C-alpha positions in Angstrom: 6.9 -7.6 138.1 5.9 -10.7 139.9 8.4 -10.0 142.7 6.4 -7.0 144.0 3.6 -9.3 144.9 5.8 -11.8 146.9 7.2 -9.1 149.2 5.9 -9.4 152.8 3.4 -6.6 153.5 2.6 -5.2 156.9 0.4 -2.4 155.5 -2.5 -3.5 157.7 -0.5 -2.9 160.9 0.9 0.3 159.5 -2.6 1.5 158.7 -3.8 0.7 162.2 -1.0 2.7 163.7 -2.0 5.7 161.6 -5.7 5.2 162.4 -5.4 4.7 166.2 -2.9 7.5 166.4 -5.3 9.9 164.6 -8.2 8.8 166.8 -6.3 9.3 170.0 -5.0 12.7 169.0 -8.4 13.9 168.0 -10.1 12.4 171.1 -7.4 13.5 173.5 -6.6 17.0 172.4 -10.2 17.7 171.1 -11.7 16.6 174.4 -9.2 18.7 176.4 -9.8 21.8 174.2 -13.6 21.4 174.3 -13.6 20.9 178.1 -11.4 23.9 178.7 -13.2 26.3 176.2 -16.8 25.3 176.6 -16.8 23.5 180.0 -18.3 20.3 178.5 -16.9 16.8 178.1 -17.2 14.4 175.2 -15.6 11.2 174.2 -12.5 10.3 176.2 -12.8 13.3 178.5 -16.4 12.4 179.4 -15.4 8.8 180.2 -12.4 10.0 182.3 -14.6 12.5 184.2 -17.1 9.6 184.9 -14.1 7.6 186.3 -13.1 10.6 188.5 -9.7 11.0 186.7 -8.0 14.4 186.6 -8.6 16.7 183.7 -5.0 16.5 182.3 -5.4 12.8 181.5 -7.2 13.7 178.3 -3.9 15.4 177.2 -2.1 12.1 178.0 -4.4 10.4 175.5 -3.5 13.0 172.9 0.2 12.6 173.5 -0.2 8.8 173.2 -1.8 9.5 169.8 1.2 11.6 168.8 3.5 8.8 169.8 1.6 6.4 167.6 1.7 8.8 164.7 5.4 9.3 165.2 6.0 5.5 165.2 3.9 5.2 162.0 5.8 8.0 160.3 9.2 6.5 161.3 8.2 3.1 159.9 6.9 4.7 156.7 10.1 6.6 156.1 12.3 3.6 157.0 10.4 1.4 154.6 10.6 4.0 151.8 14.4 4.3 152.3 14.8 0.5 152.2 12.7 0.2 149.0 14.9 2.8 147.3 18.1 1.1 148.3 17.7 -2.7 148.0 
């Protein structure tokens, strides 16, 4: 029982991957949908319009979020497999 507390834990880094991935997905895709549907910008899209960047850059932010979520999911499943088969 004491061994479970001695195992190195990177849950903080894993949690940050999930958090930043979710934020980027919501900001990127949410901003793109809002801008396309209601012709208004918020969050990332608003900042990008102020910087005179093209409209599709908000989608890039959303895809970057998907990539982070994919990395987090891959690490999660890899760790679970390693825990089951020591």
